[in-house]
C-alpha positions as semicolon CSV with decimal commas, in nm:
position;residue;x (nm);y (nm);z (nm)
1;M;10,211;12,093;7,903
2;I;10,128;11,724;7,869
3;F;9,902;11,572;7,608
4;G;9,815;11,205;7,560
5;G;9,675;11,064;7,242
6;S;9,670;10,769;7,007
7;N;9,927;10,866;6,745
8;M;9,706;11,161;6,654
9;A;9,853;11,482;6,520
10;I;9,864;11,776;6,762
11;F;9,742;12,117;6,650
12;E;9,766;12,461;6,808
13;I;9,465;12,693;6,776
14;K;9,533;13,067;6,752
15;T;9,262;13,318;6,660
16;K;9,060;13,053;6,473
17;K;9,366;12,937;6,280
18;V;9,503;12,586;6,324
19;K;9,874;12,506;6,300
20;K;10,023;12,159;6,326
21;V;10,273;12,122;6,607
22;R;10,583;11,938;6,487
23;V;10,799;11,693;6,676
24;T;11,119;11,875;6,762
25;N;11,446;11,770;6,600
26;A;11,641;11,858;6,912
27;K;11,826;11,562;7,059
28;L;11,683;11,554;7,409
29;E;11,712;11,181;7,475
30;R;11,988;11,221;7,734
31;S;11,786;11,478;7,928
32;I;11,458;11,284;7,920
33;Q;11,552;11,096;8,238
34;K;11,612;11,419;8,430
35;L;11,290;11,566;8,291
36;F;11,092;11,269;8,427
37;E;11,276;11,259;8,758
38;D;11,224;11,631;8,822
39;N;10,850;11,595;8,749
40;L;10,779;11,235;8,847
41;E;10,476;11,306;9,065
42;E;10,316;11,533;8,806
43;I;10,373;11,294;8,515
44;L;10,328;10,950;8,673
45;N;10,204;11,014;9,029
46;I;10,520;10,846;9,161
47;I;10,743;10,974;9,441
48;F;11,107;11,004;9,330
49;L;11,360;10,823;9,550
50;A;11,691;10,791;9,363
51;S;11,865;10,828;9,030
52;E;12,126;10,585;8,894
53;Y;12,085;10,364;9,202
54;S;12,372;10,114;9,226
55;T;12,285;9,747;9,281
56;T;12,516;9,498;9,445
57;W;12,472;9,267;9,145
58;G;12,620;9,523;8,907
59;G;12,444;9,791;8,706
60;R;12,241;10,092;8,809
61;I;11,866;10,141;8,822
62;D;11,791;10,453;8,616
63;T;11,514;10,581;8,841
64;L;11,386;10,432;9,166
65;G;11,056;10,545;9,315
66;I;10,749;10,447;9,511
67;D;10,388;10,513;9,409
68;K;10,113;10,648;9,632
69;N;9,996;10,292;9,707
70;G;10,335;10,183;9,836
71;S;10,443;9,985;9,529
72;P;10,819;10,004;9,463
73;V;10,880;10,137;9,111
74;I;11,174;10,072;8,878
75;I;11,196;10,301;8,574
76;E;11,432;10,237;8,283
77;Y;11,478;10,459;7,977
78;K;11,546;10,319;7,631
79;L;11,772;10,573;7,465
80;N;11,857;10,379;7,149
81;K;11,676;10,125;6,934
82;N;11,901;9,831;7,021
83;E;11,907;9,883;7,396
84;N;11,745;9,590;7,582
85;V;11,599;9,768;7,883
86;I;11,325;9,509;7,940
87;N;11,558;9,224;8,037
88;Q;11,771;9,469;8,231
89;S;11,475;9,601;8,428
90;L;11,365;9,246;8,516
91;S;11,712;9,177;8,652
92;Y;11,682;9,489;8,867
93;L;11,339;9,377;8,988
94;R;11,484;9,044;9,097
95;W;11,760;9,229;9,282
96;L;11,510;9,461;9,451
97;L;11,294;9,173;9,574
98;D;11,609;9,015;9,716
99;H;11,714;9,338;9,890
100;K;11,392;9,466;10,044
101;A;11,565;9,595;10,356
102;E;11,783;9,824;10,146
103;F;11,478;9,975;9,974
104;E;11,302;10,016;10,310
105;K;11,604;10,203;10,450
106;L;11,602;10,433;10,148
107;C;11,234;10,510;10,208
108;Q;11,304;10,586;10,574
109;K;11,589;10,815;10,473
110;K;11,353;11,002;10,239
111;Y;11,086;11,023;10,515
112;I;10,836;10,815;10,318
113;K;10,542;10,730;10,545
114;I;10,361;10,502;10,299
115;E;10,347;10,131;10,386
116;I;10,550;9,940;10,125
117;D;10,346;9,693;9,919
118;W;10,587;9,417;9,814
119;N;10,305;9,226;9,646
120;S;10,277;9,479;9,362
121;P;10,616;9,610;9,248
122;R;10,610;9,802;8,919
123;V;10,849;9,811;8,625
124;I;10,816;10,098;8,376
125;C;11,012;10,129;8,051
126;I;11,013;10,465;7,874
127;A;11,116;10,518;7,512
128;E;11,040;10,716;7,198
129;S;10,923;10,388;7,044
130;F;10,917;10,014;7,104
131;N;10,979;9,753;6,837
132;K;10,806;9,421;6,770
133;F;11,068;9,230;6,971
134;D;11,000;9,449;7,275
135;L;10,626;9,384;7,252
136;D;10,673;9,009;7,194
137;T;10,898;8,990;7,500
138;V;10,665;9,169;7,741
139;S;10,360;8,981;7,614
140;I;10,486;8,645;7,744
141;L;10,622;8,765;8,080
142;P;10,436;8,654;8,395
143;I;10,422;9,014;8,522
144;R;10,306;9,324;8,339
145;I;10,576;9,564;8,225
146;E;10,446;9,917;8,171
147;L;10,564;10,062;7,840
148;L;10,540;10,439;7,791
149;R;10,617;10,625;7,468
150;Y;10,707;10,992;7,470
151;A;10,741;11,263;7,208
152;I;10,868;11,619;7,251
153;Y;10,705;11,879;7,028
154;E;10,772;12,240;6,945
155;N;10,668;12,496;7,206
156;G;10,780;12,264;7,487
157;I;10,497;12,012;7,462
158;L;10,557;11,666;7,602
159;Q;10,328;11,381;7,491
160;I;10,305;11,059;7,690
161;E;10,127;10,750;7,557
162;T;10,084;10,401;7,696
163;E;10,193;10,120;7,463
164;N;9,915;9,864;7,473
165;Y;9,982;9,495;7,429
166;E;9,810;9,165;7,503
167;Q;9,969;8,936;7,759
168;V;9,976;8,570;7,663
169;K;9,782;8,372;7,922
170;E;10,001;8,109;8,080
171;E;9,859;7,764;8,152
172;K;9,827;7,687;8,520
173;Q;10,127;7,500;8,656
174;T;10,075;7,232;8,917
175;S;10,441;7,157;8,983
176;K;10,548;7,295;9,322
177;A;10,886;7,383;9,177
178;K;10,716;7,638;8,952
179;I;10,525;7,814;9,228
180;K;10,686;8,154;9,288
181;K;10,786;8,273;9,631
182;E;10,639;8,617;9,557
183;K;10,293;8,651;9,403
184;L;10,331;8,930;9,150
185;V;10,030;8,862;8,928
186;Y;9,669;8,900;9,039
187;S;9,342;8,849;8,854
188;L;8,986;8,976;8,876
189;E;8,894;8,633;9,009
190;D;9,124;8,692;9,308
191;H;8,932;9,010;9,394
192;L;8,588;8,860;9,332
193;L;8,652;8,543;9,527
194;D;8,378;8,480;9,787
195;K;8,188;8,797;9,685
196;D;7,811;8,769;9,639
197;E;7,638;8,803;9,303
198;K;7,510;9,154;9,378
199;I;7,862;9,293;9,420
200;K;7,990;9,103;9,117
201;K;7,709;9,244;8,903
202;L;7,777;9,595;9,034
203;F;8,151;9,569;8,963
204;Y;8,109;9,437;8,610
205;A;7,853;9,707;8,529
206;L;8,093;9,977;8,647
207;R;8,389;9,811;8,474
208;E;8,204;9,808;8,141
209;K;8,136;10,181;8,165
210;I;8,495;10,263;8,260
211;M;8,642;10,058;7,974
212;S;8,403;10,226;7,728
213;L;8,570;10,563;7,788
214;D;8,880;10,489;7,579
215;K;9,017;10,189;7,389
216;N;9,363;10,268;7,531
217;I;9,259;10,220;7,894
218;I;9,463;9,955;8,071
219;E;9,312;9,744;8,349
220;E;9,569;9,631;8,605
221;T;9,483;9,401;8,894
222;K;9,694;9,486;9,197
223;A;9,708;9,311;9,534
224;K;9,465;9,551;9,703
225;Y;9,271;9,709;9,417
226;I;9,202;9,717;9,043
227;A;9,353;10,011;8,855
228;Y;9,230;10,177;8,536
229;K;9,489;10,393;8,368
230;L;9,630;10,564;8,063
231;S;9,980;10,690;8,146
232;S;9,871;10,709;8,512
233;N;9,577;10,575;8,713
234;F;9,256;10,777;8,692
235;V;9,041;10,543;8,902
236;D;9,113;10,254;9,139
237;V;8,846;10,012;9,258
238;V;8,852;9,811;9,579
239;I;8,594;9,531;9,594
240;L;8,453;9,494;9,945
241;S;8,207;9,235;10,073
242;N;7,902;9,462;10,035
243;S;8,020;9,763;9,830
244;L;8,281;9,906;9,595
245;K;8,527;10,162;9,722
246;I;8,642;10,391;9,439
247;F;8,943;10,624;9,448
248;L;8,952;10,917;9,206
249;N;9,291;11,054;9,109
250;V;9,188;11,418;9,138
251;K;9,350;11,675;9,366
252;S;9,149;11,814;9,656
253;G;8,927;12,099;9,542
254;D;8,929;12,004;9,171
255;L;8,632;11,763;9,168
256;N;8,286;11,892;9,078
257;D;8,073;11,670;9,301
258;K;7,720;11,812;9,282
259;W;7,574;11,509;9,462
260;R;7,834;11,521;9,741
261;L;7,908;11,153;9,702
262;A;8,286;11,180;9,734
263;R;8,485;11,200;10,053
264;D;8,788;11,433;10,048
265;L;9,066;11,227;10,204
266;T;9,282;11,534;10,275
267;K;9,035;11,703;10,512
268;P;9,054;11,773;10,796
269;K;9,393;11,600;10,758
270;P;9,532;11,352;10,503
271;I;9,418;10,991;10,548
272;G;9,633;10,700;10,431
273;H;9,457;10,477;10,179
274;W;9,497;10,232;9,894
275;G;9,441;10,383;9,554
276;N;9,547;10,713;9,398
277;G;9,401;11,058;9,443
278;D;9,234;11,267;9,709
279;Y;8,874;11,145;9,672
280;E;8,694;10,827;9,779
281;V;8,346;10,719;9,674
282;K;8,152;10,416;9,799
283;I;7,881;10,255;9,591
284;D;7,656;9,962;9,684
285;S;7,371;9,998;9,436
286;L;7,324;10,006;9,059
287;E;7,099;10,309;9,113
288;D;7,403;10,529;9,185
289;I;7,623;10,402;8,906
290;E;7,552;10,690;8,664
291;K;7,633;10,953;8,927
292;V;7,956;10,779;9,024
293;F;8,048;10,729;8,659
294;E;8,018;11,105;8,599
295;L;8,279;11,158;8,871
296;I;8,500;10,890;8,714
297;Q;8,470;11,069;8,378
298;Q;8,600;11,386;8,543
299;S;8,901;11,195;8,674
300;Y;8,958;11,043;8,329
301;E;8,961;11,390;8,168
302;Y;9,178;11,523;8,451
303;N;9,445;11,257;8,389
304;R;9,442;11,242;8,006
């Protein structure tokens, strides 16, 4: 059973009595990788591809996967306080971007039908805790590294939390030598470019409501959409010329849509799409924002 929180204590309720659930003393660090890999879709909505994947530059990627939007995913686990998995994972990312054909062959071998999105690769580091040096390092990187903290409690409870941090904004570089071959960082401005004021106003109104749900929500701008997430995405927004297309990370049949606004993308047969989840909602007016937000709240609760 998975719980997310903000360093809050966890309590078990039994017949009106409350008992604090303690963090287990069992040394499970070495099995945490297998636990994630065996349950990768349930925990992070990522399809597992390989474990301890050897690179031709030396070293092995702990876990290699691909998310439902086609983004290649590198996952590294920090098993001791002094381990520098952040620099290591960046080295693996560089290798992966230089060996795209190898990753594509692996996906074919695993019968992955999703189109690979090389514009938005992901790097995830998982640890019991991160220190100040870890946070300082990731804050100045040009790409966002996803930091996840875990805790294992009595009664087999696994808690996953996202480590929030502020990225330092880099000044724009005009030197051609500093322009990267691969664009890995996108902004809201990229998505709002050439959009009319009506759509901009609609997006910012929806964004404000989404961000008000939880101070721990992370906004990530991808190549094709804007993601809002805790440990995994609960809503993805695609900004179109005359509307917003919203994907809710809820499994088919689990959404209570009393207004019938959402389209089930699995029926009559699964439809490929950007964004996570089985439901799509389109909105083009501020009048529908409260109804759509109620559906987004359901997805938020579903993914907490």
